[in-house]
C-alpha positions in Angstrom: 110.7 101.3 125.1 110.1 98.7 128.2 106.0 99.6 127.0 107.3 98.6 123.6 109.2 95.4 124.9 105.9 94.3 126.5 103.5 94.4 123.5 106.1 92.5 121.8 106.4 89.7 124.6 102.6 89.8 124.3 102.2 89.4 120.7 104.8 86.6 121.0 102.9 84.6 123.4 99.3 85.3 121.3 100.9 84.0 118.4 102.1 81.0 119.8 98.8 80.3 121.2 97.0 81.0 117.9 99.5 78.9 115.8 98.2 76.0 117.9 94.8 76.7 117.4 94.7 76.9 113.5 95.3 73.1 113.1 91.7 72.1 115.0 89.1 72.5 112.4 86.8 74.1 115.9 87.4 76.6 118.0 85.4 77.9 121.4 84.7 81.3 121.8 85.4 81.7 124.8 89.3 80.9 123.8 89.5 82.8 120.4 87.7 86.0 122.3 90.8 86.0 125.1 92.9 86.1 122.3 91.2 88.8 120.7 90.6 90.8 124.4 94.5 90.6 125.2 95.3 92.1 121.5 93.0 94.7 122.6 93.5 95.5 125.9 97.4 95.8 125.2 96.7 97.7 122.4 98.8 95.8 120.1 99.2 96.5 116.3 98.5 92.9 114.4 95.7 93.7 112.1 96.5 90.4 110.0 96.3 88.1 113.5 93.3 90.4 114.6 91.6 89.4 111.1 92.4 86.0 111.0 91.1 85.1 114.8 88.0 87.7 113.8 87.1 85.5 110.6 87.4 82.4 112.7 85.1 83.3 115.1 82.5 85.0 112.8 82.5 82.1 111.3 81.9 79.6 114.0 80.5 82.4 116.8 78.2 84.8 114.2 75.6 85.1 116.9 78.2 85.6 119.9 80.4 88.0 117.9 76.6 90.3 117.2 76.3 90.1 121.4 76.7 94.1 122.5 78.9 93.3 124.7 81.1 92.1 122.0 80.6 95.0 119.8 84.1 96.5 120.5 85.4 93.3 119.4 83.9 93.3 116.3 85.1 96.8 115.6 88.7 95.4 116.1 88.0 92.9 113.4 86.4 95.2 111.0 89.7 97.8 111.6 91.9 95.1 110.9 90.1 94.6 108.0 90.6 97.9 106.7 94.1 97.8 107.1 94.5 94.5 105.3 92.4 95.9 102.1 90.5 92.7 103.0 87.3 95.5 102.0 85.2 92.2 101.8 85.0 91.3 105.1 85.0 95.0 106.4 81.8 95.0 104.4 80.7 91.3 105.6 81.0 92.8 109.3 78.8 96.3 108.4 76.6 94.4 107.0 76.3 92.2 110.0 75.5 95.5 111.7 73.4 97.3 110.0 70.9 93.9 109.5 70.5 93.5 113.4 70.5 97.0 114.2 69.5 99.0 111.4 71.4 102.4 110.4 72.6 103.2 113.6 75.6 105.9 113.9 78.0 102.8 114.4 76.9 101.0 111.3 77.0 104.6 109.3 80.2 105.2 110.4 81.5 101.6 109.3 80.2 102.4 106.1 82.1 105.8 106.1 85.2 104.8 106.9 84.5 101.7 104.2 84.2 104.1 101.7 86.7 107.0 102.6 89.5 103.7 101.6 87.5 102.4 98.6 88.4 106.4 97.4 85.0 107.0 97.9 85.5 110.1 99.5 82.4 111.6 98.4 80.3 109.6 99.6 81.9 108.8 102.8 81.7 113.0 103.2 77.9 111.6 103.0 77.2 109.3 104.6 79.0 110.9 107.9 77.1 114.4 107.2 74.0 112.3 107.8 75.1 110.8 111.4 76.4 114.7 112.2 72.7 115.9 111.6 71.4 113.8 114.0 74.2 114.3 116.6 76.4 117.5 115.6 79.0 116.9 118.6 79.7 112.8 117.5 83.6 113.3 118.2 84.3 110.1 116.4 82.2 111.1 113.2 83.7 114.7 113.2 87.2 113.5 113.2 86.7 111.0 110.6 85.1 114.1 108.9 88.3 115.9 109.2 90.5 113.1 108.2 88.2 112.8 104.8 88.6 116.3 104.2 92.7 116.3 104.7 93.5 113.2 102.7 91.0 115.1 99.3 93.5 117.8 100.3 90.2 120.0 101.3 91.8 122.3 104.1 89.1 124.4 103.8 86.5 122.5 104.8 89.0 120.3 107.1 89.9 123.7 109.0 85.8 124.5 109.4 85.3 120.8 110.8 88.3 121.0 113.2 87.4 124.8 114.3 83.7 123.0 115.4 85.5 119.9 116.9 87.1 122.5 119.2 84.4 124.1 120.0 82.8 121.1 122.0 86.1 119.5 122.7 88.5 122.3 123.8 90.9 120.0 125.4 92.0 117.6 122.6 95.5 118.9 122.1 96.0 116.8 119.4 93.2 118.5 117.4 94.8 122.3 118.3 98.0 120.8 116.9 95.8 119.4 113.3 94.8 122.9 112.9 97.8 124.6 113.8 99.9 122.9 111.0 97.0 123.5 108.7 97.6 127.0 109.2 101.0 126.4 108.8 100.7 124.8 105.5 98.7 127.8 104.4 101.1 130.5 105.7 98.1 131.5 108.0 100.4 132.6 110.8 98.3 134.8 113.3 95.9 131.6 113.4 98.9 128.8 113.8 99.8 131.1 116.8 97.1 131.6 118.3 96.6 127.7 118.4 100.1 127.4 120.2 99.1 129.8 122.9 96.1 127.6 123.6 98.2 124.2 123.4 100.9 125.9 125.8 98.0 127.3 128.4 97.1 123.9 128.1 100.8 122.5 128.6 103.0 124.9 129.7 105.7 122.2 130.7 105.6 121.1 126.8 109.0 121.9 125.2 107.9 121.5 121.8 105.0 124.1 122.0 107.2 126.5 123.6 110.3 125.9 120.7 107.4 126.5 118.2 105.5 129.2 119.5 109.0 130.6 119.6 109.8 129.4 115.9 106.8 131.2 114.9 107.5 134.6 116.9 111.0 134.6 115.5 109.9 134.6 111.9 107.4 137.3 112.7 110.5 139.8 113.5 109.4 139.5 117.5 112.6 138.7 119.0 112.0 140.0 122.3 108.8 136.9 122.8 110.8 134.8 120.8 113.9 134.8 123.1 111.4 134.5 125.9 110.0 130.9 124.5 113.7 129.8 123.5 114.5 130.0 127.1 111.6 128.5 128.1 112.5 125.4 126.1 115.9 125.6 126.9 115.0 125.6 130.6 112.5 122.5 130.0 114.8 120.3 127.7 118.8 121.4 128.8 119.7 118.9 126.8 118.1 120.7 123.5 121.0 121.6 121.2 118.1 123.3 119.1 116.7 124.8 121.7 119.9 126.8 122.8 120.9 127.1 119.2 117.8 129.0 118.8 118.2 131.0 121.9 121.3 131.8 120.7 120.4 133.4 116.9 117.8 135.2 118.8 120.2 136.9 121.3 122.2 138.0 118.1 119.2 139.4 116.9 118.6 141.8 119.8 119.4 146.0 120.0 122.7 146.6 122.6 120.0 148.1 124.9 118.0 144.7 125.1 121.2 142.5 125.3 121.0 139.8 127.6 124.7 138.5 128.4 123.3 135.7 130.8 121.1 133.9 128.3 123.6 134.3 125.8 125.8 132.5 127.8 123.3 130.3 129.2 123.0 128.8 125.1 126.2 128.6 124.5 127.3 126.9 127.8 124.1 124.3 126.2 125.6 123.8 123.5 128.8 123.3 124.6 127.1 120.4 126.9 124.6 118.8 124.1 127.8 118.4 121.7 130.0 117.3 124.5 127.6 114.3 125.1 127.4 113.8 121.6 130.8 113.3 121.3 132.6 111.5 118.2 129.6 112.0 116.3 129.4 115.6 115.4 132.6 116.1 112.8 132.0 120.5 113.4 134.5 122.4 115.7 131.6 123.5 117.8 134.1 125.0 120.7 136.0 127.2 117.5 132.0 127.9 116.3 130.7 129.4 119.6 134.2 131.2 120.5 133.3 133.6 117.7 129.8 134.4 119.5 131.6 134.3 123.0 133.4 136.9 122.0 131.1 139.4 119.6 128.9 139.1 123.1 132.5 140.3 125.0 133.3 143.2 122.8 129.4 144.4 123.2 129.0 144.1 127.0 
């Protein structure tokens, strides 16, 4: 929240500065660049503002914007134009770079993005594959190709490229998550489980990964294994009512010989605590509902 507030304050300040400059017929390159630098530095999402400043700099200081040291700013303006559906400006920026440097990977990627945005996904795919023929492990291009295949619902191809991507970038947890989501959408549970195993190995303290893997094991009827991951999730996030409910449910599924009263108690106490903290927001009588489980657990023991 503090980060978000900081972004809002920075954006407000930049907008005020830009408003003062808009009335001027000409602005200095350094002044406009400083504003774009700030937007880039603080990762502020303000596509309209980036495009407005960028257009002014391109029109008045085109050569300076083409300096290799300023390419990241030109890229920001290109992306802002795409987000604002100003495809003429996106194409103009692409042509500036292509004219100066030829068909380098950067310019080809820009054209691929543009083609994808205007609905020419087939052409976008062809352009991206040209880059990969020269640089097979180009990270940005592989990610763009995955996005293109997902947008056109070519999930098998997206999976193929994701697996290729992960061979090169095994620590990209977002890609593992993405692959798991596709496998789940295709009901390929075993493959999704493998992805979550990789995620847990990379981040064992991540509550969400523990929960998701537990849910997959529960779906497969592997209650003993699921219990282990739900209990870990409950320990990692004691305020999560979902983790404690899942732990309680899986404990009830266990045969008498494998019952663990201490985990059942942990689940019930965790649920009570979570609902007490949200007192007044819940309409169900949680204490009465949980008493059923407490009674059944006492009878079982």
